[in-house]
C-alpha positions, 0 to 999 in steps of 0.5 A: 511528512518526510515519508512522502518525499519523492523517491530518488532514482539513481544511475542504473549500473549494469553488471558485466559491462566491459571496459572500453578497449583500444580500437586496433585490438581484438575487434572481433571480440568487441563485436561479440561483447557488444551483442551480449550487452543487456538491453535497458527496458524503460517503463514509459508509463511509470515515467509519465507518472513520476516513476510510479509504476502500475501494479498488476498483481496482488503481492505488489500492493504493499508499502507506499501506493497511490490509487489513480482514477482516470488519467493523472488524478488520484484519490486524496485524503482530507483532514475530516476523514473523507476522500475526494479526487485530487486535482489533475497532475502534469505528465511526469509529476508524482502523486501529492502527499495527501494522495499517498497511502500505505498498503498492508497485506492482511491474509489471502487476498485481503488488503488494508490502506492507511492514509497519511493521517494514520487512519485506515480506509473503511467502507460505511454501511451507506457506501461512503468510504471514510478514513477514521479507523485506528485499527483494521476490522472487517470493514477496513479490508479490501480486495484488489481485483485484477482481470484483463489488464484492469483493476478494481477495489472490492469492499467487504460489502461486495461493492466496488470503490469509485468516485461520485461524479456529483461531488467527487467524493469516494464511495463504493456503491455498485456490486458490478465494476464498470468504467467508473470503478476502474482504477490503477494502483501505483507504487513508488517501489521499483519492483525489487523483492526482498527474500526476507520480507515474508519473515516480517509479515504479521502472518508469521510473526510470534503473537506475543512479540507482535502484541508488544510491537503493537502496544509500543506503537500506540500506548502512552508511558506516563510512568515509563512502564509498558502494560501488556494484556496478560490474557492468553494469545490463543484468541489472537491466533483465531483472529489472525486466521479469520482476518480480524487480527488488528481488531482483536489487538485493539480489543485487548488494548482497550482493557489497558487504561494507559492506551492512547486511542481506547477507552 
């Protein structure tokens, strides 16, 4: 689980920082240079959470994230496909490996979350949140709601994620978000944006190449031959626009007999 190693934060280097000059020369210029030095803004809240900053907009919910309920307690994945509330962390301690998820932007405001066990979070019809899905369908999609400095996760059933106080299990039962549904989505990313990042999103990728990449990820190659579905990819274009791209890819792979997860 090396992907869950803590992020190492290096020394901050500021551009335009001048070298130290002799005290008896150009004193007036030194005063002007000092006034122009960049002020370092420290995120005290992120420091308290092991350098995991709080996300406050939809576009930042991507990559490595953690879902915090209350203070210093995070949603934790179990090996049986269920979720619970993890133990409280000390100040300055980051989330544990089982409390770290990977977030994916689907389309519009829709998100998907994958646990460290490689399964997607899903809302069941009874309101239980499970993590046993190999692909993203409608029930594996969530929406992060940001309002008045507060955050909540909305399921496909129109209910908000929370923790059941009786057994600390993860559920989504209420259609109105109260205090129990309030969360903080945290990321280990430092807020830097990559100008080429959008070019790699599934919304812009060539569908043929996207399917090849998907097959490479899941298919077994007993005879060292890759098997790609030969049907037209027009149905994938329709699925992508409706937010069911992963589900459509799974259906196409299910027709290939050398697949690891499909019959």
